[in-house]
Residue frames relative to the residue before (quaternion, step in Angstrom):
aa qw qx qy qz dx dy dz
D 1.0000 0.0000 0.0000 0.0000 0.00 0.00 0.00
A 0.0595 -0.8662 0.4961 0.0080 3.56 0.66 1.17
L 0.6784 0.5034 -0.3030 0.4411 3.61 1.08 -0.60
R 0.6542 0.5292 -0.3134 0.4401 3.58 1.19 -0.31
P 0.2238 -0.7930 0.5515 0.1303 3.60 -0.38 1.20
P 0.6779 -0.4581 0.3510 0.4553 3.59 -1.23 0.17
T 0.4214 -0.7129 0.5065 0.2400 3.56 -1.06 0.73
P 0.2830 -0.7493 0.5677 0.1901 3.59 -0.63 1.08
S 0.4552 -0.6700 0.5089 0.2913 3.56 -1.15 0.54
T 0.1417 0.8237 -0.5297 0.1447 3.57 -0.18 1.30
N 0.3621 -0.7709 0.4645 0.2425 3.59 1.27 0.08
G 0.7467 -0.4281 0.2276 0.4554 3.58 0.82 1.00
A 0.6557 0.4444 -0.3269 0.5154 3.58 1.21 0.29
H 0.2659 -0.7499 0.5743 0.1926 3.56 -1.27 0.05
A 0.5798 -0.5689 0.4419 0.3808 3.52 -1.22 0.37
A 0.3015 -0.7490 0.5651 0.1695 3.57 -0.66 1.08
A 0.7123 -0.4619 0.3077 0.4297 3.57 -1.26 0.33
D 0.7092 0.4376 -0.2682 0.4833 3.59 1.06 -0.64
G 0.6237 -0.5670 0.3320 0.4234 3.58 1.27 0.19
G 0.5700 0.5884 -0.3838 0.4261 3.60 1.27 -0.16
M 0.4762 -0.6480 0.5007 0.3203 3.55 -1.27 -0.04
A 0.1362 -0.7854 0.6005 0.0631 3.58 -0.95 0.90
P 0.4182 -0.7180 0.4921 0.2596 3.62 -0.83 0.92
L 0.6219 -0.5362 0.4141 0.3927 3.59 -1.24 0.43
V 0.7545 0.0966 -0.0555 0.6468 3.55 1.07 -0.78
P 0.5265 -0.6495 0.4282 0.3430 3.61 -0.77 0.92
A 0.6677 -0.5337 0.3506 0.3826 3.57 -1.19 0.63
N 0.6728 0.4833 -0.3027 0.4713 3.60 1.09 -0.64
G 0.5187 -0.6741 0.3930 0.3493 3.59 1.31 0.05
N 0.5897 0.6036 -0.3549 0.4024 3.57 1.27 -0.01
G 0.0548 -0.7625 0.6443 -0.0191 3.52 -0.21 1.34
P 0.7695 -0.3101 0.2285 0.5094 3.60 -1.18 -0.34
T 0.3592 -0.7055 0.5727 0.2126 3.56 -1.11 0.78
A 0.6974 -0.4197 0.3494 0.4641 3.57 -1.29 0.06
D 0.6661 0.5000 -0.3093 0.4590 3.60 0.94 -0.83
D 0.6084 0.5329 -0.3455 0.4759 3.60 1.09 -0.69
V 0.6572 0.5146 -0.3042 0.4591 3.56 0.90 -0.98
L 0.6588 0.5088 -0.3065 0.4617 3.58 0.90 -0.90
R 0.6407 0.5235 -0.3250 0.4580 3.59 0.95 -0.87
H 0.6785 0.4793 -0.2942 0.4727 3.59 0.89 -0.92
L 0.6211 0.5371 -0.3396 0.4587 3.61 1.03 -0.74
H 0.7206 0.4531 -0.2489 0.4620 3.57 0.80 -1.04
D 0.7281 0.4274 -0.2378 0.4803 3.59 1.02 -0.80
G 0.3774 -0.7364 0.4783 0.2941 3.59 1.23 -0.34
T 0.4457 0.7278 -0.4146 0.3157 3.58 1.19 0.57
A 0.7498 0.2232 -0.1920 0.5925 3.60 1.26 0.24
R 0.3295 -0.6812 0.6110 0.2327 3.50 -1.34 0.39
F 0.2661 -0.7855 0.5451 0.1228 3.57 -1.06 0.75
V 0.1106 -0.7660 0.6323 0.0345 3.52 -1.09 0.91
D 0.2195 -0.7662 0.5978 0.0863 3.54 -0.79 1.14
A 0.2323 -0.8234 0.5102 0.0885 3.58 -0.48 1.24
R 0.4858 0.6694 -0.4361 0.3547 3.60 1.25 0.12
E 0.6550 -0.5152 0.3838 0.3978 3.55 -1.30 0.27
E 0.7054 -0.5031 0.3097 0.3916 3.57 -1.23 0.55
K 0.6563 0.5166 -0.3232 0.4448 3.62 0.92 -0.87
E 0.6524 0.5037 -0.3115 0.4729 3.58 1.01 -0.81
Y 0.6329 0.5340 -0.3121 0.4658 3.57 1.00 -0.91
A 0.6732 0.5046 -0.2963 0.4521 3.60 0.87 -0.96
A 0.6454 0.5235 -0.3175 0.4568 3.59 1.10 -0.68
G 0.7633 -0.2688 0.1647 0.5639 3.62 1.20 -0.42
H 0.1231 0.7763 -0.6068 0.1184 3.56 -1.01 0.91
L 0.6227 -0.5095 0.4186 0.4213 3.56 -1.28 0.19
L 0.5715 -0.5896 0.4449 0.3575 3.58 -1.04 0.77
G 0.8311 0.2201 -0.1745 0.4800 3.55 -0.88 0.95
A 0.4965 0.6656 -0.4324 0.3515 3.60 1.24 -0.16
I 0.3332 -0.7117 0.5866 0.1959 3.53 -1.08 0.83
N 0.3413 -0.7393 0.5428 0.2056 3.59 -0.87 0.94
L 0.0995 0.7618 -0.6296 0.1156 3.54 -0.72 1.19
P 0.1771 -0.8252 0.5272 0.0992 3.59 0.26 1.26
S 0.5366 -0.6394 0.4425 0.3277 3.57 -0.95 0.84
S 0.6447 0.5488 -0.3254 0.4210 3.60 1.08 -0.66
T 0.7796 0.2390 -0.1356 0.5628 3.59 1.19 -0.45
V 0.1753 0.8481 -0.4906 0.0967 3.58 1.21 0.50
Y 0.7086 0.4507 -0.2842 0.4625 3.62 0.84 -0.84
D 0.6336 0.5253 -0.3314 0.4613 3.60 1.09 -0.66
R 0.7904 0.3287 -0.1411 0.4973 3.59 1.06 -0.79
I 0.3579 0.7752 -0.4736 0.2159 3.62 1.23 0.05
A 0.5963 0.5787 -0.3670 0.4181 3.62 1.08 -0.61
D 0.5363 0.6102 -0.4068 0.4179 3.61 1.19 -0.42
V 0.7075 0.4133 -0.2401 0.5206 3.57 1.12 -0.70
T 0.7076 0.4859 -0.2913 0.4224 3.59 0.72 -1.04
S 0.6589 0.5014 -0.3181 0.4619 3.61 1.13 -0.50
M 0.7626 0.3818 -0.1880 0.4872 3.60 1.21 -0.42
I 0.7786 0.2880 -0.1446 0.5384 3.60 1.12 -0.54
A 0.3929 -0.7168 0.5303 0.2250 3.57 -0.83 1.03
P 0.6282 -0.5960 0.3574 0.3500 3.60 -1.09 0.72
N 0.7219 0.4254 -0.2636 0.4780 3.64 1.13 -0.42
E 0.4861 0.6564 -0.4490 0.3622 3.63 1.23 0.02
K 0.5119 -0.6123 0.4989 0.3378 3.58 -1.20 0.59
I 0.0561 -0.7761 0.6281 -0.0056 3.54 -0.90 1.05
I 0.1040 -0.7524 0.6474 0.0631 3.54 -1.00 0.91
V 0.1680 -0.7914 0.5859 0.0461 3.54 -0.66 1.21
Y 0.0209 0.7901 -0.6124 0.0140 3.56 -0.98 0.83
C 0.1262 -0.7436 0.6469 0.1130 3.51 -1.36 0.31
G 0.8246 -0.2562 0.1701 0.4748 3.58 -1.07 -0.64
G 0.4441 -0.6658 0.4765 0.3641 3.59 1.19 -0.44
G 0.7134 0.4388 -0.3142 0.4469 3.57 -1.26 -0.11
Q 0.8229 -0.1914 0.1707 0.5071 3.57 -0.74 -1.08
C 0.4260 0.7180 -0.4576 0.3059 3.61 1.26 0.03
E 0.1825 -0.8032 0.5627 0.0698 3.58 -0.85 1.02
A 0.3926 0.7575 -0.4601 0.2458 3.61 1.26 -0.09
S 0.6456 0.5234 -0.3346 0.4441 3.61 0.95 -0.79
H 0.6307 0.5297 -0.3349 0.4577 3.60 1.06 -0.69
V 0.6343 0.5267 -0.3246 0.4635 3.57 1.01 -0.84
V 0.7052 0.4678 -0.2664 0.4614 3.58 0.76 -1.08
A 0.6543 0.5060 -0.3221 0.4605 3.62 0.89 -0.87
G 0.6474 0.5251 -0.3170 0.4523 3.58 0.97 -0.82
V 0.6511 0.5016 -0.3125 0.4762 3.58 0.97 -0.84
L 0.6523 0.5183 -0.3243 0.4480 3.60 0.89 -0.89
R 0.7195 0.4453 -0.2496 0.4710 3.58 0.90 -0.91
D 0.7947 0.3933 -0.1786 0.4265 3.51 0.60 -1.23
E 0.7897 0.3180 -0.1607 0.4994 3.58 1.07 -0.64
F 0.7706 0.2780 -0.1687 0.5480 3.58 1.17 -0.48
Y 0.4620 -0.7733 0.3665 0.2327 3.53 1.36 0.43
Y 0.2677 0.7164 -0.5781 0.2843 3.57 0.96 0.87
T 0.2951 -0.8319 0.4578 0.1065 3.55 -0.71 1.10
N 0.7691 0.2887 -0.1601 0.5472 3.62 1.21 -0.20
V 0.2589 0.7744 -0.5193 0.2523 3.56 0.60 1.24
Q 0.0279 -0.7809 0.6241 -0.0047 3.55 -0.94 0.97
I 0.3207 -0.7240 0.5763 0.2021 3.55 -1.26 0.43
Y 0.2680 -0.7131 0.6286 0.1568 3.54 -0.96 1.00
E 0.3248 -0.8241 0.4394 0.1493 3.53 0.08 1.42
K 0.7291 0.4426 -0.2626 0.4511 3.59 0.84 -0.90
G 0.1830 -0.8846 0.4226 0.0734 3.54 1.37 -0.23
W 0.8566 -0.1619 0.1179 0.4755 3.51 -1.27 -0.63
E 0.5667 0.5986 -0.3866 0.4136 3.59 1.08 -0.65
E 0.7179 0.4153 -0.2510 0.4991 3.62 0.83 -0.94
I 0.5832 0.5720 -0.3758 0.4376 3.60 1.05 -0.69
Q 0.7091 0.4634 -0.2560 0.4657 3.58 0.93 -0.91
T 0.7844 0.3933 -0.1885 0.4410 3.59 0.87 -0.91
S 0.6109 0.6107 -0.3560 0.3566 3.62 1.11 -0.51
G 0.3680 -0.7371 0.4901 0.2848 3.59 1.12 -0.58
K 0.5688 0.6280 -0.3665 0.3844 3.61 1.26 -0.06
F 0.7407 0.4664 -0.2080 0.4365 3.57 1.16 -0.56
S 0.2865 0.8203 -0.4729 0.1464 3.59 1.25 0.21
D 0.7478 0.3648 -0.2200 0.5093 3.62 1.07 -0.63
C 0.6667 0.5225 -0.2700 0.4577 3.59 1.31 0.10
T 0.6538 0.4959 -0.3322 0.4651 3.60 1.17 0.29
A 0.1401 -0.7662 0.6228 0.0738 3.54 -1.29 0.45
T 0.2718 -0.7208 0.6017 0.2112 3.56 -1.31 0.18
G 0.6184 0.5448 -0.4111 0.3895 3.56 -1.27 0.28
G 0.6568 -0.5738 0.3582 0.3333 3.53 -1.32 0.12
E 0.6567 0.4977 -0.3109 0.4738 3.61 1.24 -0.09
P 0.5841 -0.5841 0.4250 0.3701 3.61 -1.12 0.65
């Protein structure tokens, strides 16, 4: 597993630029909202990682999102590390609701590959599909 560096002990947090620790989801539980996600999509101020399985991604995903399924995160990590710099803002999403895939992928990106600005869009694909706000921001197929 040459791509997998040693795991630092960070208890689900990462070293922030000021040396402090930042949680994957803020203590108040308020990660990015649908409006935040839309703003970042339209402004190009964040990169998106879809933590769902390939079949789900192919059926629909955010435009430009890189598919990094939680089940194959180590096999596919180069898909992210070759395209996204460690200091770029990354928003990870999965199916929403009870889906934990985004937490797995975000944790690996932060704790093992040292990405410093990773957030989780908690409501994920469920809200993307049902909110009606993302109609011009989604794609289908295997490419971002």
